N, C-alpha and C positions, 0 to 999 in steps of 0.2 A: 458398339453400346457405350456412352459415356459412364466414367466411374460414378459411384454412388458414394457420397460422403456424408456422415453424420457429423453435425457440429453442435458444439454446445458451450456454455460459459457458467462455471459455478466458482464464485471467488469470494473468498473471505480471509482475512488475516486475524487470527484469534488471540487476544491477550489472556492468557490463562489465569492472570492475578486479578482481573476484573470481576466484580461480582455480577451474579445474574447469569442470564443466558441470551445469546442472540437468537432471536425468534423467526418464525416464517413471516410476522408482521414486520419486522426489520427489514427483511428482503423486500417486502410489497412497499414498505417506505423508501426505499432506496431505487433497487432495480429488480423486477420480477416480470420480465417481458417474454413472451411466447411466441416461436414461429417467426413470422413476417412482421409482427410488432417489433420484434428484436432488431431485425434487419432494418427496418425503417428508422430506427432510433440510432443504431450503431454502424449501419452500413458504409457511411462514407465519413467517418471521423476517425480521431486517434485512438483506435481500439482494436484488438485483435481480430474481431468478427469481420471488420472492414478489410484487414488483410488477407484473411482466409478467402473472402468473396474476391478479392483482387486477383488472386492466382486461380481460384476456382472457374471463375469466368473465362479467364485466359486459356485454361485447361479444358473447358467445356465439361467440368463436372455438374453432375446433378447433385445439389446440395439439400439436405434436409436439416434445417437448423431447429433445434429442440427448445432451448431456453437460454435466456441470457440472466443470470441470477448474480447480484452484487449487493453485499451489505457493507457498510462502513464497519472498519474494524472495530471489534469490541469482544466482550466475553464468548466462551466457547458457544459453538453452535449447537442449538437445541435438537434432540433427536428427531422432533416432528418435522423441522425445518430441514434438516439433511435428508431424511427419508423422502420428504415430498420433491425436492429438487432433484436430489439424486434419482428418485423414482421416474421422474419426466425423462431424464436422460436414458435410464436403463429400459423404460418401456418402450421407448422410440427404438432402440437398438433391438430389442425383442421383436418388436413389430416389422423391423425391416431387415432383420438378420440375413434373410435368404438373398437378399439383392445388395446388400452393403459390401463396398469394398474397401472403406477405411473409416476412421474415425479421428476427429480434430478437435481437441478441447483447449480452450482458455481457463486454465486453472490458476490459483495463487502460490500453492506450495506450502503455506503456514496455516491451515484451516486445521482447528482441532474441535471435533465435535466433544460432546459430553459424554459419549460411550465409548471412545477410543481416542488414540493419539494422533491419527493421520488420517484426516477426511479425506485427502487426495487418493491416498493408498487404498482406503476402503472403496471409493468410487470406482476406480480402476479395477480393482478385484472384482466388485460386482460385475462390471462390463465385461471382463475376461470370462466370467461364468456364464454370459450369455453367447458371446460370439467367438469363444474359444481362443486357444494360446496364438494363432497365427495371424489373425486380423491386424493389419497395419495400424497402430495408434500413434499418434504424434500428439504432443503437449506443449503449450506454452506456459511460462512460469514468470512470477513476479521475480525482480532480483533479490527480494528479501525471502525467498523460499527457503523453507528446511526440508531439504530432499531426503526421503528415506529409502533404504533398501527396496523396500515393497513398490514404491513408484517407479524406480528405474527396472524393475524386474516386469512391471506390467506394460510398460510403453517403449517402444523402440527408439522412437525420437523424442528428445526434449531440448527446448529452446527457450532461454530466459533474456528477460530485458538486459540490455547493456548500458543503460543511462538511470541516473538518480540525481535530480528529478527524472522521473518517467515519462520519456517524451518519443520513446520508440516502440509503442505498444503495436502500432499498426504493421511496422517493419518487421517486427518480432513475429507476427502472423504471417506476414509474407514469407518470411524465412522457413516457418515451421511448415507452411502449406508447400513451398516448392521441394522440400525435403520428401514430404509425404507423396508428392507427384512422382518425383523420380522412383521413390520406393515402389509405388503402384505400377510404373511402367518397367519393372524389373532392372532398373539402372543402377540400384544401390542395393544392399542388404544391411541396413542400420541396426545398431545396437547402442547402448549408452552405458557407459561406466561412470563411477561415482568415485569420488575422494572426500572424505569428512575431515574437519579439523576440530580439535577440542578447545573451542571458543564459543563464547555466547553469540557474538557477531564480529565481523570483520572491524578493524580499528575505527574505521569512518563509516561503518554501516553500509559501506558501497559508494559512497559519495564520488561521483564523476567529475565534480569540480574542484577535486584535490588532486593535485599531480601525482602522488605516488599510487592512489587508488585508480586514478584514470588509465594510468599505465598498465594495471592488469588487464582492463577491458580492451586496449589497444593490442596488448599481446594476444587476447583471446581472438580478436578478429583477424589478426595477421595469421594466427595458427589455422584459422578455417580456410585459408587458400592453400593449404598443404594437401598433398594426394591423400584422399581417404579420409580426411577429417571434414566432418559434415557440420558440427556446430559445437562451439566451445562455451560453457554457461558458467559464470562464476556467481554463486549465490551467496550474498552477505550474511544470511540468517536473520534472525528475529528475535532480539534478546527478552522480548516480553512474553515468550512462550516457554513454559517449563516442562519440556518433554524429554524422553530418553534420547532421542535423535536431534535435539536441538542443536544448532550451530551451523558455520558455513560449510559449504561443499563446492568443489569444481566437478561440473559434468562435462564429458566429452561423448557425442553421438559420432560414431565413425563407421566406415564401411566395411564389413566383414570380407567383402571380395576382393580388398586392396591387401595383398601381401604386407605383413608387418604393420599394418594400420593399429592393430591392437597394442603392440608395442609402443608406438609412437604417440597414441593416444594416452597410455599410462605415463608417459615421460611427460607430456603436456600437463596432464592434471597434476601430477606430483610437483612439477617446476612451479606452477602458479600457486599451488598450495603451500610450498615452500617460502614463497615470497610473501604470501599473506601471513603465515606465522612469524617471520622475520619482521615484519612491520607492525607487530601485534600492540605495541605501546606508541605508535605514531599517531595520536589523535590530534586533529586539526582544529578542532572548535575550541575555543575558549569561552567556557560555560561561566557567566557572570551570575552573580546573586541578585535576588530581586531589587534589594536596596541599591546596588551599583548600577542595574539597569534603569532604574527610576531616575536616578541622579542625572544620568547622561540623557533620559529624555527632557527631564526639566530644562537643562541647559544646552539642548541641541540647536545649532543654526541651521534652519532647514532651507536655506536658499537653493540649494541643489537637490532638494528632494527631502522626503522625511526619513527620520530614523526608524528602520523596521526592526522590531524587537521580535524574535522568534522564541516564544515560550516552548520550548524543546520538550520538556518533561510532561506538559498537558496536551499533548498532540494527540487529537482524535483519531488520527490516520495509525496511530500505533496502539490503539485501544484505550487510551487514558480518557477520563471521563469529560474532559475539555470544560470542567466547571471549576477549576482550582481558582483561588482568589489570593494567592500570596502575591502577585505581581501587582494585581489591580491595588491591593492594600497598600502596596510599596508606593506606587504611583500617588495614590491620595497623601500619604505621609510626607513624600517630596514636594507635594503642591505643583506637580508636573501638570500643565494645561495644554490645550490644543491639539490633542491627540485622540485617537481611537483605539478600541479593544475589541478583537474580533476572532471567534466568537466566544459568548457566553453561553454554554449548553445548559439550559435551564428551563424545561418545559414549564414548570410551576410558575417560574418567574414571567415567562413569555405568556401563560394564560392570564395571569393578574394584569398584565400590561393591556392585553388585548380586551379586557374588561373596562377600559378608559378610552379616551380619544387623544388624537395628537393635539399636543399643546397643554395637556393636563400634567400636574405635578404629583408623583407618587411616591410613597415610601414601602419599600419591601426588603426582604432578605433575598439577597441576590448570590446565586452560585454556592459551591461548597456543600452541597446536599449529599453526595453520593458517598463520600469517604473523606471527612477532613483530616486524616491522618496523611494523606497524601495531597499536598498543596492548599491546605487552609479551608477553614469553615465557611459558613454563610456571612455575608457583611451586610448590615442594614444600611441602606442608601436611600437618599431622596433625589428624585431628578426629574427633569422634563422630558416627556414622550416627543421625539422629533419626527418618528416615522413608524408605520404600521403597516403590515405587508402579509401576504400568505406564504412569503418565502421563497417563491420560485425565482430561479435565476438561470440563465443561460450563458456558459462560459464563452470567452473569446480568447483564450490565451494558449499556450504550447501545451498544456495537459488537457483541459476541458473544452477546447475549441468547439463550439457547435453543439455541446451536450446540455442538456436541460435537466436540473435537478432542483431540490427543494429543501430549505431548511425547516418547512412547517411554518406555524404561525410565528411570526419574527417582529421584533420592534428594536428600535433605537432609542435608548435612554441615555439623556446628557445629564452626567452628575460630574459636579466640580470641574467642568472644562472637558471631560472626556466624553466621547459618544461610545456606547457600549452597544453592541450588536448582540441581543439577546434573542437565541434561538430554540426551536424544540427539538429538530432532528439534529443528530450528530453529523459533523463533516469537518474535515481540516481545510484549512486556506490553501487554495490551489490556483485561483483565478481572480484577478481584479474585479471583475463582475460580482464576486462574491461580497464585496463592500460597495461598489458602485451603484448596483440595483438598488441598494436601501439608502442612498441619499449620502453615502459616505465617500468623499473624492480624496484620495491619498494626496495629491498633488497641493492640497490646501492645508495639510496636516503638519504638525511639529514632528510627531511620532505615530507609528501604528503598531500595534501588538498584535501579531498573528499566531494562533495556536497550531504549529507546525514544526517538524524537525528540519525537512530539507526540501520538500515539494515546493513549498512558497516561492523558493528562489527563482523558479523558472518564469513566473508573472511579476514578482514583487521586487527582487533585486535590480531590474533594469530602471525602475522607477525611485529607487532609494538613493538617499544621500549616503547613507551606511546602513550596514545590516550588524547586528550584535545577536548573540545568542544567550538565553537565559536559562538556568535550571531551578525551577521552582519546587522542586521536591516532589513534583506530581508523579503518577503512577508509571510514567514512561521515562522517569529519570535516568540520567546516564550512570547514577550510582547505583550499580546492579545489586550491591550487597545490601540494599535496603529491601529487596524484594525477597520473599521467603522461598528459595528454589528447594524442591525435594526430589524432583524426577530426573533432572538432567545429569547425564553421565559424567562423573567425577574422576580425576580432576579436570576443570574446566577454568580457561581464562576468561575474565580477569578475577574470579572468584577464589581461585587456587593459584599459587606461584610456583609451585615444585610438583614433582611426581609425574611430569609428562614424557612420553616416550617419542615424541616427535622431536628431533634435534633443533 
């Protein structure tokens, strides 16, 4: 009989400083696909489910896929949303528990519901209550996971991404599935150990285009060729979540059947953790002020491609509101023209623009409506509507290739020589089709503002004449002291500079 494997995906990165809740409708607006619908959408793209299926088909598994649920990073996950999606996975486990041989889940690792601090740990705890303590469970995690002891206790196998920008999701799924298959065949007896660091996140948030950080992931991969070492995962953490177990972790899944593998796993984890700690002040980004970034935009020679300006602090991919106006105001003040700004997440503004026609000139209050203390308040602007759309786009780059998403009702408003992509649904900039679909061609621009920390580099850096990074003071600002932490265990770097036990 083939092994019967239950699969599922429940992914959210929760910014605990953001107002409101991430609702079930937010998941529906992004991804909430059941069973075959999820397989049809994600079965042959750069996504963990595709990796699960790659190995599962080769191994002859019978796969029952429950749900693929993703929402753009945002506020804590509402209890209704968590219980509904977790319930879909748990109900299926309950229905099939007498025939199940294993469970394979794609999670994030930084989901914080409204009723607890550890969404993934809560889901795994509920599953264990259904399938018992011995059922093989393998989990994939985002590189920015905040891995808790409860998560490690509930799953034998954990495998995280090793790239940021994340371009190895499918391979991560394959890795976890291969380890699960070996366990099912009795070839290994995995368990996972965890080492935690007293930091909000790794110095470069896990950037694998930074040599000293990339070297950590190279070491992790090399260690995986050692006897008994099954997976080495370096989780950079997520500084925008204020929970007790916040911070980077190193995980090592190892084979308990191999003598001394536990000792070697501990040495590997401690060695990598010590390097992360030693490099804690080695930040590679040069964070420019909005005024400085705007001056460079105004004066940039785009003969070899546009100046790409990353609005790091207003990254929707870190749960920021995506409506900060500080950089846009600076561009207006500097009289920078010939550029584009993407996106401005403003449902009210998009709705107003959609009451007009292409070519109309409209005056409205744009952006800054969520929390003006982070990144600036609304700007009153007058511009010409260049494009109107339902917001649907299909990516063709390293991260979103072949995957369709939607910004919801979307407009391009040209104001003072800058084309502003005004959208309804939140998303960070990951793919060139997120602008090209709406008539914005980067090759024709002097500058392009993208609301993203790092993921934009996979698609936008190759076409850029130069990339710069701006701190607009929005919710995901690198100035962590501007966020009111109350839950994280202290001392913690960089909020504290003394009192640490780690040498």
